[in-house]
Structure formats: structure tokens, C-alpha cells
C-alpha positions in Angstrom: -0.2 0.0 0.1 1.5 3.4 -1.1 2.5 5.9 1.8 -0.4 8.7 2.0 0.4 12.3 1.9 2.4 13.4 5.0 1.1 16.3 7.0 3.1 19.6 7.4 4.0 18.5 10.7 5.3 15.1 9.8 7.5 16.8 6.8 9.0 19.2 9.3 9.8 16.5 12.0 11.5 14.2 9.5 13.5 17.1 8.3 14.6 17.9 11.8 15.6 14.5 12.4 17.6 14.5 9.3 19.5 17.5 10.3 22.1 16.0 12.6 23.1 13.0 10.2 23.2 14.9 6.9 25.8 13.3 4.6 26.5 11.1 7.6 23.7 8.6 7.9 21.4 6.8 5.7 17.6 5.8 5.7 17.8 3.4 8.4 19.7 5.4 10.9 17.2 8.4 10.2 14.2 5.8 10.6 15.7 4.7 14.0 16.1 8.5 15.2 12.4 8.7 14.2 11.4 5.6 15.9 13.3 6.4 19.2 15.9 3.5 18.9 18.1 2.9 22.0 20.6 1.5 19.6 24.4 2.2 20.4 25.2 4.3 17.6 22.1 6.3 18.1 23.0 6.9 21.9 26.8 7.3 21.2 26.4 10.2 18.8 23.7 11.7 21.0 20.9 11.5 18.3 18.3 10.9 21.2 18.9 14.7 21.9 17.4 15.6 18.6 13.7 17.4 19.2 12.4 14.8 16.7 13.8 11.7 18.4 11.1 9.2 19.0 8.3 11.2 17.2 7.0 8.0 15.4 7.8 5.6 18.4 4.5 4.2 18.3 5.0 3.0 14.5 6.7 0.1 13.1 10.2 0.9 11.7 9.3 -0.3 8.0 6.3 2.2 8.3 8.9 5.1 9.3 11.1 4.0 6.3 8.0 4.4 4.1 7.5 7.9 5.3 11.3 8.8 4.7 10.8 7.4 1.1 8.0 9.6 0.7 10.1 12.5 1.8 12.8 11.4 -1.0 10.0 10.9 -3.7 8.5 14.2 -3.2 11.9 15.9 -3.4 12.3 17.0 0.4 15.3 14.6 1.1 17.7 12.8 -1.5 20.3 10.1 -1.2 23.8 11.1 -2.4 26.7 8.4 -2.7 29.6 9.1 -0.6 32.0 6.3 -1.7 29.7 3.4 -1.6 27.3 4.6 0.9 24.0 6.2 0.1 23.6 9.1 2.6 20.9 11.4 3.3 21.1 15.1 2.2 18.6 17.9 2.0 17.2 19.0 -1.3 16.8 22.7 -2.0 13.2 22.6 -0.9 14.2 20.4 2.4 16.5 22.9 3.2 14.2 26.1 2.5 12.0 24.5 5.2 14.5 23.2 7.7 16.5 26.3 7.6 13.5 28.2 8.6 12.4 25.9 11.6 16.1 26.0 12.8 16.2 29.8 12.8 12.8 29.6 14.9 14.4 27.1 16.9 17.3 29.2 17.8 15.0 32.3 18.6 12.8 30.2 20.9 16.0 29.3 22.8 16.8 33.2 23.3 13.2 33.5 24.5 13.7 30.8 27.3 17.2 32.3 28.0 15.3 35.8 28.7 12.6 33.9 30.6 15.2 32.3 32.9 17.4 35.6 33.3 20.5 34.3 31.5 22.8 37.4 30.8 25.9 36.2 29.1 25.6 32.9 27.1 28.5 31.9 25.0 27.5 32.9 21.5 30.3 31.0 19.6 27.7 28.2 19.2 26.4 30.4 16.4 29.7 30.8 14.6 30.5 28.8 11.4 26.7 27.9 10.9 25.1 28.2 7.8 25.1 31.7 6.6 21.7 31.7 4.9 20.2 30.3 8.3 21.7 32.7 10.2 20.8 35.9 8.0 17.3 34.5 8.0 17.4 34.2 11.9 18.6 38.1 12.0 15.6 38.9 9.7 13.1 37.2 12.0 14.5 38.8 15.1 14.1 42.2 13.3 10.6 41.4 12.5 10.1 40.4 16.3 10.6 44.0 17.4 12.0 42.6 20.7 14.4 44.9 22.1 15.5 42.5 24.9 17.4 40.6 22.2 20.1 43.3 22.0 22.4 42.2 24.9 22.4 38.8 23.4 23.0 40.5 19.8 26.0 42.5 21.3 27.5 39.5 22.7 27.2 37.6 19.5 28.6 40.6 17.4 32.0 40.1 19.3 32.8 36.5 18.3 31.6 36.2 14.7 33.1 37.2 11.2 32.8 40.6 9.6 29.8 40.1 7.3 27.8 38.4 10.2 29.0 41.4 12.5 27.7 43.9 9.9 24.2 42.0 9.8 24.1 41.9 13.6 24.8 45.6 13.6 22.0 46.4 11.3 19.6 44.1 13.3 20.3 46.2 16.6 19.9 49.5 14.8 16.5 48.3 13.5 15.5 46.9 17.1 16.6 50.6 18.3 14.4 52.0 15.6 17.5 53.9 13.9 16.8 52.1 10.6 13.2 51.2 9.1 12.4 47.2 8.5 11.6 46.3 5.4 9.9 42.8 5.8 9.0 42.1 2.2 11.9 39.7 1.8 10.8 37.6 4.7 7.2 37.7 3.5 8.3 36.4 0.3 10.2 33.6 2.0 7.5 32.6 4.3 5.2 32.2 1.3 7.7 30.1 -0.2 8.1 27.9 2.7 4.2 27.5 2.7 4.1 26.7 -0.8 6.9 24.0 -0.3 5.0 22.5 2.6 1.9 22.3 0.3 4.1 20.2 -1.8 3.9 18.9 -5.5 1.1 16.3 -6.8 2.8 13.0 -8.0 2.3 14.1 -11.4 4.0 17.3 -11.0 7.0 15.5 -9.5 6.9 12.9 -12.5 6.8 15.7 -15.0 
């Protein structure tokens, strides 16, 4: 029986589970993360700390693999050979969605830090991240208008590279209302994410 269409939430969960094993693991390992496997390799690489770990724990492993195959068929993930091993990588469509939810995840973490009164987090964890995702995160921070983020941005600005520092400085200026914020790029990107989650019909994919 063919796999029925996945929900938007399921698509996002599978992409999130794939993130820590991109170009390092295959379909089976991805299925084990989603199933919540206690296998040594999963625990050794701390894949049980992934937010998507165990999301499909009530389903059989073969059913989870069918969902992953659906993700590949509909161009959210793909298999790429590294040596003789076919490993999971994001497609352009898949990364569009995943970069968006990772940016949101980082911002949510900042909100939790603010709630708990955390004042001086080590911001080097953001250095050397994917540049597109980082710039997207900064655009989302601008859109939030949350001035409480400014101290974190200032800490981050001290440790990152020149181009990112410039983008952080611009974000601070927008939050301080010293520069206007043009949200058109972010709105356009949000629409792209929405359409990508809506997916293609099988006929479109076939064409």
C-alpha cells in the first residue's frame, strides 16, 4: 500500500531528524532516530537529543522508512553516494523548510534564556553555522521587534565574522528604531515555505 501524503508537521519533523546526520547517515539511521531507537550508535552520537527523536515511536520501523521514502520521492530529501554509501542530504526544497525551523528554534531558545534571566551565554555556538540560516534568523529577530534581544546580539557580534557582524549591527539598529525594517523579503520567503510544505502532486513530480 503506497504511503499517503504526510502532514506539514510530519514533513518538518522528518527534516529536523535528518539535520544531525546529513551526509553522515542513511535511511535506516534516520528511521531509528524517528522511531526512538536505543541502539548504541544512536546514543553514542547523542541523536536521542534531537527534538524529533522518538516522534514515530508507536509505529513500526518499516512504516517510518516508508515515510522517509515519501520524503525522497517528493523532493524534500535525497540520497547521495559518498563512496559506496548512499547518505541522506537535503534538497533545496527540504533545506528551505529546515533552515526556517532551525532559525525559529534558535530564537525560541533566546526567549527561554530571557525568561530564565540568562545574561551572558557563549555565542560561539552560532559561529560557522550556515550563513543563509543565520541571516534568516536575524531577519526574524528584526521582525519580532524585541529589544530584549539586543544584549545577546551584542555578545554575538563580538565573536563572529565581519559579514555576520555587519548584519548583527543592522539588526540592532532596526530594534533600536534607528533604521526602518523592510519585511518584504521575509514575507516572500515565508510564502515560499508555505508553498513548499504544500508540496507537489505526484504528476508534477513525475513531469
